[in-house]
N, C-alpha and C positions, 0 to 999 in steps of 0.2 A: 872415359879412359881414352887416352890418345892411341891412335892406331897408325901404323906405318905398314903399307903393303898388306893390309888385312890382319896384322898381328898386333896384340896389345903390348904397348911399350911403357916403360916406367917414365912418369913425368919428371922425376929427378935426374936420372942418368941416361935414359934412352935405351936401356937394355930390354930385351924381350922378357915379358913377365910370365911366370908359371901360374897355372890355374890349380888351386889346391882345395882340399876338403879336410876338415877336422871335426871330430865328434867328441862332445863333452857329455859325460854321464853325470846327472845330477841326482837330487833327492827323489825318493819314491819312484824310481825307474824312469824319470824324465830324461830325455836326450835332446841336446842342442847340436844341430848339424850346421856348420858354417862353410860356405863356399866363398873363396876370395882369390884375388890375384896377388902374387908376391914376387918381388924382384930378387933374383938370386945374387945380384951384385951388391946392392945397397940395403936390402931388407925392407924397402918400402912396401906397404900393404894396403890394398884397396878392397873393402868388403863388397861382395856381390849379392849374397842371399843368405838368410838364416832361417832354418826351419826348427821349430820346437815340437817334439812329440811327447805327449804325456797322457795319463789317464785321469778321468774325473772320479768323483766319489762313487759313482755307480759302475765303474770299471770300463766305461766307454773311452775309446781313443780320441784324443783331441790333437789336431795338427794346426799349428800357428805358423804363418809365413811372414817374414819381414823382408821387404825389398828395400834397397838403398837407391836414392835418386842420384843419377849421375849427371854431372854438368859437362857439356861439350867443351873441349879445349882444342883450339886449332893447332894442328901440328903441320910443319912444313914437310912435304913429301920429299924423300931422297931421290935424287936423279942419278 
């Protein structure tokens, strides 16, 4: 994610992005928690992390974590 002065900015329009969380309730009590950056101006979205919480057949809690690889994009610093 491009950063300017330590803040994450949208690669499309350069607006400061918001860090958001959404929770999706699935079958059998499973939950998918998504963390992502979203641009309030153009709607661009960049996934950061997804966590899936569910129970196995024996009732034990299973937590799965998905991280997304980020590619460095050079951004010109504002002066």
